[in-house]
VMD Tcl script that draws the C-alpha trace (Angstrom):
set ca {
  {-7.09 196.76 25.16}
  {-7.06 194.79 21.64}
  {-8.81 198.09 20.21}
  {-5.57 200.02 21.10}
  {-3.42 198.43 18.73}
  {-5.56 199.00 15.40}
  {-4.51 201.26 12.94}
  {-7.00 204.23 11.60}
  {-9.19 202.54 9.20}
  {-7.88 199.11 10.57}
  {-11.18 197.52 11.23}
  {-12.88 196.60 8.08}
  {-15.71 194.64 6.82}
  {-16.59 193.06 3.07}
  {-19.46 191.09 2.02}
  {-16.99 188.76 0.19}
  {-13.44 188.69 -1.49}
  {-12.42 186.67 -4.33}
  {-9.93 184.66 -1.98}
  {-7.06 184.56 0.35}
  {-4.77 186.46 -1.55}
  {-7.16 189.70 -1.82}
  {-8.08 189.66 1.90}
  {-4.27 189.64 2.45}
  {-4.39 192.42 0.58}
  {-7.23 194.38 1.94}
  {-5.88 192.97 5.71}
  {-2.20 194.58 5.06}
  {-3.51 197.87 3.61}
  {-4.17 200.09 6.70}
  {-1.03 198.94 8.09}
  {1.27 199.90 4.86}
  {-0.88 202.83 4.44}
  {0.19 204.09 8.15}
  {3.74 202.82 7.56}
  {4.07 200.16 10.11}
  {4.82 197.57 7.60}
  {6.54 197.35 4.44}
  {5.47 195.77 1.17}
  {7.72 192.94 2.39}
  {5.61 192.18 4.74}
  {2.85 191.52 2.84}
  {4.56 189.30 0.61}
  {6.21 187.39 3.47}
  {2.71 186.54 4.86}
  {1.26 185.52 1.05}
  {4.40 183.02 0.84}
  {3.83 181.68 4.33}
  {0.60 180.83 3.61}
  {1.08 179.28 0.15}
  {3.80 177.41 1.60}
  {3.14 173.63 2.89}
  {1.90 173.90 6.06}
  {0.42 177.32 5.48}
  {-2.65 176.84 7.42}
  {-1.29 177.18 11.03}
  {-2.50 180.76 11.36}
  {-6.11 179.43 11.27}
  {-7.12 179.49 14.78}
  {-10.55 177.93 14.68}
  {-13.57 179.48 14.46}
  {-13.18 181.02 11.14}
  {-10.57 183.18 12.46}
  {-6.95 183.25 10.91}
  {-4.23 185.43 12.37}
  {-1.69 186.71 9.10}
  {1.72 187.52 10.39}
  {5.40 187.19 9.30}
  {8.95 187.54 10.81}
  {9.55 190.93 11.64}
  {12.73 191.34 9.71}
  {10.37 190.95 6.93}
  {9.33 194.21 7.01}
  {7.52 195.77 10.43}
  {8.46 199.00 11.24}
  {6.02 199.36 14.53}
  {3.40 196.65 16.29}
  {0.17 197.05 14.95}
  {-2.87 195.22 14.17}
  {-5.97 195.26 11.60}
  {-8.47 192.95 10.70}
  {-10.81 191.68 8.14}
  {-14.18 190.33 8.54}
  {-16.05 189.21 5.34}
  {-19.79 188.18 5.27}
  {-19.16 185.03 2.98}
  {-15.73 182.86 4.66}
  {-12.89 182.40 2.21}
  {-10.68 179.32 2.20}
  {-7.68 179.55 3.12}
  {-4.68 178.32 1.18}
  {-7.34 177.81 -0.94}
  {-8.20 174.58 1.63}
  {-11.81 173.75 2.27}
  {-10.58 172.50 5.52}
  {-10.06 176.25 6.31}
  {-12.97 178.55 5.74}
  {-11.97 181.90 7.42}
  {-14.49 184.74 7.97}
  {-12.26 187.13 10.00}
  {-8.67 187.66 9.12}
  {-6.61 189.93 12.02}
  {-3.03 190.97 10.77}
  {-0.64 191.16 13.37}
  {2.80 193.37 12.69}
  {5.41 192.39 15.73}
  {8.20 194.77 15.89}
  {10.18 191.75 17.64}
  {9.10 188.53 19.76}
  {8.37 190.29 22.75}
  {6.32 193.36 21.52}
  {3.30 191.57 20.88}
  {2.51 189.47 23.97}
  {-0.11 191.87 25.34}
  {-1.87 191.91 22.22}
  {-1.87 188.05 22.05}
  {-3.10 188.04 25.08}
  {-5.68 190.31 24.49}
  {-6.72 188.17 21.26}
  {-6.48 184.97 22.63}
  {-9.23 186.52 25.60}
  {-11.27 187.73 22.43}
  {-10.89 183.88 21.05}
  {-12.10 182.11 24.57}
  {-15.25 184.32 24.84}
  {-17.75 182.52 23.14}
  {-20.07 186.15 23.40}
  {-17.44 188.21 21.79}
  {-16.49 185.27 19.32}
  {-20.34 184.79 18.44}
  {-20.56 188.67 18.05}
  {-17.54 189.03 15.74}
  {-19.00 185.95 13.61}
  {-22.21 187.71 13.21}
  {-20.72 191.24 12.58}
  {-22.17 192.55 9.25}
  {-20.54 195.98 8.93}
  {-18.04 197.96 10.90}
  {-19.56 199.17 13.40}
  {-21.06 195.59 15.05}
  {-17.30 194.18 14.13}
  {-16.24 197.55 16.32}
  {-18.46 196.49 18.93}
  {-17.16 192.64 18.89}
  {-13.94 193.63 19.78}
  {-14.57 196.47 22.52}
}
mol new
graphics top color blue
foreach p $ca { graphics top sphere $p radius 0.5 }
foreach p [lrange $ca 0 end-1] q [lrange $ca 1 end] { graphics top cylinder $p $q radius 0.2 }
display resetview
């Protein structure tokens, strides 16, 4: 069910990124390309992360959920994910190493409930989380999320 929310090319793998800002740029690119979000949404995510308390998007286990308010530029509920081989520091904070960043764009507060339930299921399944963590290419990432 989770995979039905991904945009074309919305599952990405990179060996490394230069930091959290590049991770945000990469994870939001498929959504921008598909027209499901506007640049203002990307900017709002970066502003949120760089603000005090911005690491609240760290869900644990090296997973982060980048998102912002719908009115900052969401056109359609959608999802993308970036998994990196070398973790980056969320908000440049050593307490928050991230290897998987999802980008959730929810059209409104109700539109993403099913998606969030599917994501919660993934994050509470130790086998799927281990497969996600171990993924070293897009195919393995897709299999972990299936």
